[in-house]
N, C-alpha and C positions, 0 to 999 in steps of 0.2 A: 569059461574065460577066454577060449579061442574065438568065440563068436564076437565078443565084445571087442576083441583086438582087431578082427577083420572089419567090424563096423566102424571103429574109430579110425582105422586107416583110410577107409573109403571116404569118410567125412573130411578128413585132413586133406585127402587128395582133391575133393571138390573145392575146399576153401583155398587150397594152394593154387589152383587154376581156375578162377571164376570167369573165364573168357574162352572164346573160340579161337581157332587157329587164324581166322581171317582178321581179328582185332589188332590194331596197332598198339603196341605196349611200350610205354616209356617209364623209366624208373627215376625217382628222385631220392633224396636222403631219407625221407620218412614216408613218401607217397609213392603210389603205383597208379599211372593213368592208363586205363584200358578203354580204347575207343574214346568216347566222350565222357566217361565216368572216371572220377578220381577216387582212389581208395587210400585210407591212411592206415599205416601199420601200427597197431596198438601194442606191439611187442608182447602180446599175450597169446599169440598163436592164431589170431584171426584179423581180418581187415574190416574197417568201417568205411562207409561212403563218406567222403570228405565234403562237408557243406561249407560254403564261404560264410565267414562270420558276418552277420547282419546286425547292424546297430539297432538295438532295441529302443524304441521311442518311449521314454518314461512319461507318464501323465504329468502335465503341468499343474503344479500346485499353486493356486492363487495365493497371493500374498495377503496376510491378514489386513483387515481394514482399520487397524488401530490408528495408523497415521492420519486417516481421513477424518477420525473423530476429534483430532486435535484442532484447536483454534488459537489464534494470536490475538491477545488482548489489544484493543485499540489505544488503550491508555499507556501500558508499560511495555507493550510488544512481547510479552512473555507467553509461552504457549499454555494452554489449559484444556482440559477435557470437558469439564462441566462447571457451570457457575449459575448463580441465582438470577442474574440479569439476563443471561442467555436463555435460561429455562423459561422465564416469565415473559420476556420481551423480545427475545431473539436477537439481543444486542451483544456483540462480542466484547465482553468486559469480564475480567476475572473477579473473584470474590475479594481479592486484596484492594482493588481499586474502586469497588462500587460505593464506597463511603464518600467519594469525592463530590463536591458541590455540583459537578457537571452531571452527575447521575441521580439527582434528587427527583422525588416523585411529587406530582402536584394533583390537586383534586380537579374534578371535571369543571366545577364552577370557576376555579382559577384559570383553567385553560381557556374558558370562554370569555372571561373578563380581561385577562392580561394580553391574550393573543387574538381576541376577537373572533374566535372560532364558534361555529354552530354545532349542533349535535350531529348533523349530517357530515360535517367535515371530520369529525372524530370517529363515527361509527359506520358511516356509509361509503365514503370515499374510499376507493381501492388504493392500497390495502387498508382495511379497518385497523386503527391503532389498538394494540394489545393493552390490557389494563389488569390490575389486581383489585379485589374487593377487600374492604376493611370496615370494621364496625365503626359507626359514628362515635367519636369520643365525646361529643356534646350530649348526646342522648341515645342510649342503646335501643330505644323503641323506634327511632328513625331508621330508614333504610340504609343499607350498606353504602359506603362511599366508593366511587370508582377512582382509582389512582393511576395516572399516566406517567410514563417517563418523559420528563420535561424536555430532554434532548430531542425525543421524537416528536413532541408537540411543537417545538420551535421549527423543526424541519417542515411539518405539515403546514404551519402558519405561513412559511415562506412559499409553499406551493400555492396557497390561496391568495396571499397578498403581495408576493414577489419580493418584498424587502421589508425590513423592520421599520424603515423610514415611513413607508406607506401606512403601517399600522399606527405609528405615532400620530401621523396627520389625521387619520380617521378618528383616533381617540380625541384629538383636539376639536375636530369637527363635531363629534357627537357631544362633547362637553359644552361647546358653544350652543348647540341646539338645546341642550338640557338647561342651561342658564337662561337662554331666551324664553323657553317654556315656562320656567319658574317665574321670570320677570313678568310675563303676560298674566300668569295666574295671580301674582301679587297685585298687579295694577287692577285686575278685574275685581279682586276682593276689596281694594282700596276704593275703587269706584262705587261698589255697592255700599260700602260703609258711608261714604260721603252722601250718596243718594238717600241712605236711611236717615242720616242726620239732617238732611235738607228736604225731608219728606213734605214740608209745608210749601215747598216751591213747586210741587206737582198739582196740576189741576185734575183731581181724581174723577171729576165728572166727565171730562173729555179724554182722560187717559193719556194726556200729552204733557210734555215738559212746559212749564210756565214761568216766565220771569216777571216778578212784580214790578209794577210801576206806581210808586208811592206819590201821593199828594203832599201838600204842605204839612210840616210837623206842628203838632200842638203841644204846648208846655202846660204841665199841671204843677202849679207852684206848691200846692199843699203836700203832694207826694214827691215833688221834685223829679219828675220823669217826663219824658217826651213820648209822644205817640204819633203814628202815622198810619194811614190806611191806603191799601192798594186801590187804584182807580178802576181796575177791571174785575177783581174777585172779592173785594171788600175784606180782604185779609188786614188785620190790625196788628201792628207791631209796636211794643213798648220798649224803651231803652233809656239809659242814663247818659249824661255827658259829663266828662271830667272837666 
Protein backbone atom coordinates (compact mmCIF):
# COMPACT_ATOMS: atom_id res chain seq x y z
CA UNK A 1 0.00 0.00 0.00
CA UNK A 2 2.86 2.36 0.85
CA UNK A 3 4.42 1.84 -2.60
CA UNK A 4 1.23 2.84 -4.34
CA UNK A 5 0.99 5.90 -2.19
CA UNK A 6 4.54 6.99 -2.99
CA UNK A 7 3.92 6.34 -6.73
CA UNK A 8 0.74 8.34 -6.70
CA UNK A 9 2.41 11.20 -4.95
CA UNK A 10 5.20 11.29 -7.52
CA UNK A 11 2.69 11.32 -10.42
CA UNK A 12 0.66 14.05 -8.80
CA UNK A 13 3.84 16.04 -8.28
CA UNK A 14 4.70 15.73 -12.01
CA UNK A 15 1.17 16.75 -13.04
CA UNK A 16 1.18 19.64 -10.65
CA UNK A 17 4.35 21.06 -12.13
CA UNK A 18 4.55 20.23 -15.86
CA UNK A 19 7.11 22.95 -16.52
CA UNK A 20 10.63 24.03 -15.79
CA UNK A 21 11.74 26.91 -13.61
CA UNK A 22 12.65 29.00 -16.65
CA UNK A 23 9.10 28.88 -18.19
CA UNK A 24 6.86 31.93 -17.78
CA UNK A 25 3.69 30.94 -15.97
CA UNK A 26 0.42 32.84 -16.03
CA UNK A 27 -2.85 31.86 -14.39
CA UNK A 28 -6.37 32.38 -15.63
CA UNK A 29 -9.71 31.44 -14.10
CA UNK A 30 -9.63 27.93 -15.56
CA UNK A 31 -6.39 27.90 -17.56
CA UNK A 32 -2.70 27.91 -16.91
CA UNK A 33 -0.29 29.19 -19.58
CA UNK A 34 3.23 27.81 -19.38
CA UNK A 35 5.55 29.19 -21.96
CA UNK A 36 3.62 28.99 -25.21
CA UNK A 37 1.34 26.14 -24.12
CA UNK A 38 -2.03 26.67 -22.50
CA UNK A 39 -3.49 24.06 -20.17
CA UNK A 40 -7.08 23.76 -19.03
CA UNK A 41 -7.95 22.67 -15.49
CA UNK A 42 -10.42 19.81 -15.71
CA UNK A 43 -11.15 19.99 -11.96
CA UNK A 44 -10.43 16.27 -11.96
CA UNK A 45 -6.87 16.42 -10.75
CA UNK A 46 -5.11 16.85 -14.08
CA UNK A 47 -4.58 19.40 -16.84
CA UNK A 48 -5.38 19.16 -20.53
CA UNK A 49 -3.74 21.05 -23.32
CA UNK A 50 -6.25 23.67 -24.36
CA UNK A 51 -6.77 23.74 -28.12
CA UNK A 52 -8.64 26.61 -29.76
CA UNK A 53 -12.07 25.70 -31.02
CA UNK A 54 -11.94 25.25 -34.76
CA UNK A 55 -15.05 25.55 -36.75
CA UNK A 56 -15.78 22.24 -38.33
CA UNK A 57 -16.76 22.56 -41.92
CA UNK A 58 -19.77 20.41 -42.55
CA UNK A 59 -20.07 18.90 -45.99
CA UNK A 60 -22.47 20.85 -48.14
CA UNK A 61 -25.50 18.82 -49.03
CA UNK A 62 -26.84 19.61 -52.46
CA UNK A 63 -30.46 20.54 -52.57
CA UNK A 64 -32.71 17.97 -54.19
CA UNK A 65 -33.50 18.59 -57.84
CA UNK A 66 -37.23 18.32 -57.35
CA UNK A 67 -37.79 21.99 -58.16
CA UNK A 68 -35.88 21.64 -61.46
CA UNK A 69 -38.27 18.92 -62.59
CA UNK A 70 -41.23 21.25 -62.32
CA UNK A 71 -42.47 23.09 -65.42
CA UNK A 72 -44.96 25.85 -65.95
CA UNK A 73 -47.89 25.19 -68.27
CA UNK A 74 -47.87 27.66 -71.16
CA UNK A 75 -51.66 27.68 -71.19
CA UNK A 76 -52.71 28.01 -67.52
CA UNK A 77 -49.31 28.95 -65.97
CA UNK A 78 -49.73 26.23 -63.34
CA UNK A 79 -46.70 24.12 -62.38
CA UNK A 80 -46.58 20.46 -63.33
CA UNK A 81 -44.00 17.70 -63.12
CA UNK A 82 -45.14 15.36 -65.88
CA UNK A 83 -47.66 15.53 -68.71
CA UNK A 84 -48.50 13.64 -71.90
CA UNK A 85 -47.71 16.49 -74.28
CA UNK A 86 -44.41 17.21 -72.57
CA UNK A 87 -43.47 13.53 -72.61
CA UNK A 88 -44.37 12.98 -76.30
CA UNK A 89 -43.64 16.37 -77.88
CA UNK A 90 -41.53 18.26 -75.34
CA UNK A 91 -44.22 20.97 -75.13
CA UNK A 92 -44.90 22.54 -71.75
CA UNK A 93 -48.59 21.88 -71.32
CA UNK A 94 -50.28 20.13 -68.41
CA UNK A 95 -52.77 17.32 -68.89
CA UNK A 96 -55.65 19.59 -67.89
CA UNK A 97 -55.08 21.88 -70.87
CA UNK A 98 -54.08 19.39 -73.56
CA UNK A 99 -57.68 19.00 -74.76
CA UNK A 100 -57.78 22.59 -76.04
CA UNK A 101 -58.05 23.07 -79.81
CA UNK A 102 -54.64 24.72 -79.76
CA UNK A 103 -53.03 21.37 -78.98
CA UNK A 104 -54.76 19.19 -81.56
CA UNK A 105 -52.80 16.59 -83.50
CA UNK A 106 -52.79 16.44 -87.30
CA UNK A 107 -51.69 13.78 -89.78
CA UNK A 108 -48.61 14.09 -91.95
CA UNK A 109 -50.81 14.42 -95.05
CA UNK A 110 -52.68 17.34 -93.48
CA UNK A 111 -49.43 19.00 -92.47
CA UNK A 112 -48.26 18.82 -96.10
CA UNK A 113 -51.49 19.98 -97.74
CA UNK A 114 -52.59 22.68 -95.26
CA UNK A 115 -49.16 24.12 -94.47
CA UNK A 116 -47.41 23.18 -97.75
CA UNK A 117 -44.58 21.35 -95.99
CA UNK A 118 -42.46 18.59 -97.46
CA UNK A 119 -41.17 15.45 -95.79
CA UNK A 120 -37.76 17.04 -95.31
CA UNK A 121 -39.34 20.02 -93.53
CA UNK A 122 -40.93 17.70 -90.98
CA UNK A 123 -38.33 14.98 -90.52
CA UNK A 124 -34.98 16.40 -91.71
CA UNK A 125 -34.86 20.09 -90.79
CA UNK A 126 -33.32 20.63 -87.34
CA UNK A 127 -34.80 19.89 -84.98
CA UNK A 128 -36.96 17.12 -86.50
CA UNK A 129 -40.54 17.38 -85.32
CA UNK A 130 -41.66 14.77 -82.83
CA UNK A 131 -44.67 12.60 -83.64
CA UNK A 132 -46.70 9.71 -82.31
CA UNK A 133 -47.87 6.71 -84.31
CA UNK A 134 -51.46 5.55 -84.46
CA UNK A 135 -53.24 2.75 -86.28
CA UNK A 136 -55.00 3.89 -89.42
CA UNK A 137 -58.74 4.03 -88.59
CA UNK A 138 -59.73 3.48 -92.23
CA UNK A 139 -57.86 0.24 -92.71
CA UNK A 140 -55.85 -1.64 -90.10
CA UNK A 141 -53.73 -3.22 -92.85
CA UNK A 142 -52.38 0.15 -93.93
CA UNK A 143 -49.29 1.54 -92.27
CA UNK A 144 -49.44 3.48 -89.02
CA UNK A 145 -50.25 7.17 -89.26
CA UNK A 146 -47.81 9.80 -88.03
CA UNK A 147 -49.51 12.44 -85.89
CA UNK A 148 -47.82 15.79 -85.27
CA UNK A 149 -48.65 18.57 -82.83
CA UNK A 150 -50.37 21.21 -84.96
CA UNK A 151 -48.87 24.06 -82.95
CA UNK A 152 -45.36 22.83 -83.75
CA UNK A 153 -46.27 22.26 -87.42
CA UNK A 154 -47.48 25.86 -87.71
CA UNK A 155 -44.22 27.09 -86.19
CA UNK A 156 -42.23 25.02 -88.69
CA UNK A 157 -44.37 26.36 -91.58
CA UNK A 158 -43.51 29.92 -90.54
CA UNK A 159 -39.83 28.99 -90.57
CA UNK A 160 -40.21 27.77 -94.16
CA UNK A 161 -42.65 30.33 -95.59
CA UNK A 162 -42.09 33.27 -93.19
CA UNK A 163 -45.81 34.10 -92.93
CA UNK A 164 -49.25 32.53 -93.29
CA UNK A 165 -50.03 35.08 -96.01
CA UNK A 166 -47.29 33.64 -98.22
CA UNK A 167 -48.72 30.16 -97.65
CA UNK A 168 -52.16 31.33 -98.79
CA UNK A 169 -50.65 33.05 -101.82
CA UNK A 170 -48.81 29.89 -102.77
CA UNK A 171 -52.02 27.89 -102.37
CA UNK A 172 -53.82 30.24 -104.76
CA UNK A 173 -50.94 30.07 -107.23
CA UNK A 174 -50.96 26.27 -107.15
CA UNK A 175 -54.74 26.20 -107.55
CA UNK A 176 -54.51 28.46 -110.60
CA UNK A 177 -51.89 26.19 -112.14
CA UNK A 178 -54.08 23.20 -111.39
CA UNK A 179 -57.12 24.80 -113.05
CA UNK A 180 -55.02 25.85 -116.03
CA UNK A 181 -53.65 22.34 -116.42
CA UNK A 182 -57.15 20.89 -116.20
CA UNK A 183 -58.39 23.40 -118.78
CA UNK A 184 -55.59 22.50 -121.19
CA UNK A 185 -56.33 18.84 -120.69
CA UNK A 186 -60.03 19.42 -121.36
CA UNK A 187 -59.29 21.49 -124.47
CA UNK A 188 -56.98 18.79 -125.76
CA UNK A 189 -59.63 16.12 -125.33
CA UNK A 190 -62.24 18.37 -126.95
CA UNK A 191 -59.97 18.97 -129.88
CA UNK A 192 -59.33 15.26 -130.28
CA UNK A 193 -63.08 14.65 -130.18
CA UNK A 194 -63.75 17.26 -132.85
CA UNK A 195 -60.99 15.90 -135.02
CA UNK A 196 -62.47 12.44 -134.67
CA UNK A 197 -65.89 13.69 -135.71
CA UNK A 198 -64.38 15.51 -138.65
CA UNK A 199 -62.08 12.73 -139.71
CA UNK A 200 -63.40 13.11 -143.24
CA UNK A 201 -61.67 16.49 -143.38
CA UNK A 202 -58.23 14.86 -143.20
CA UNK A 203 -56.34 13.80 -146.25
CA UNK A 204 -55.17 10.42 -145.00
CA UNK A 205 -52.94 9.89 -148.02
CA UNK A 206 -50.91 13.01 -147.29
CA UNK A 207 -51.38 12.90 -143.55
CA UNK A 208 -52.15 16.63 -143.46
CA UNK A 209 -55.23 18.67 -142.58
CA UNK A 210 -57.43 19.35 -145.62
CA UNK A 211 -60.29 21.80 -146.08
CA UNK A 212 -62.78 20.79 -148.75
CA UNK A 213 -63.56 23.10 -151.60
CA UNK A 214 -66.92 22.08 -152.99
CA UNK A 215 -68.20 22.59 -156.47
CA UNK A 216 -71.79 23.47 -157.41
CA UNK A 217 -74.65 21.74 -155.59
CA UNK A 218 -76.70 19.11 -157.39
CA UNK A 219 -80.37 18.61 -156.48
CA UNK A 220 -82.04 15.16 -156.63
CA UNK A 221 -85.81 15.74 -156.89
CA UNK A 222 -86.67 12.07 -156.38
CA UNK A 223 -84.86 11.85 -153.01
CA UNK A 224 -85.19 15.57 -152.26
CA UNK A 225 -81.54 15.89 -151.28
CA UNK A 226 -78.60 17.97 -152.42
CA UNK A 227 -75.13 16.72 -153.15
CA UNK A 228 -71.81 18.42 -153.70
CA UNK A 229 -68.34 17.16 -154.47
CA UNK A 230 -64.93 18.41 -153.35
CA UNK A 231 -62.92 19.77 -156.25
CA UNK A 232 -59.61 18.39 -154.95
CA UNK A 233 -60.28 15.07 -153.22
CA UNK A 234 -63.54 13.93 -154.84
CA UNK A 235 -65.27 13.79 -151.43
CA UNK A 236 -69.05 13.81 -151.90
CA UNK A 237 -71.42 15.24 -149.35
CA UNK A 238 -75.22 14.82 -149.26
CA UNK A 239 -77.60 17.02 -147.28
CA UNK A 240 -81.13 18.33 -147.09
CA UNK A 241 -82.38 21.88 -147.07
CA UNK A 242 -85.29 23.10 -145.01
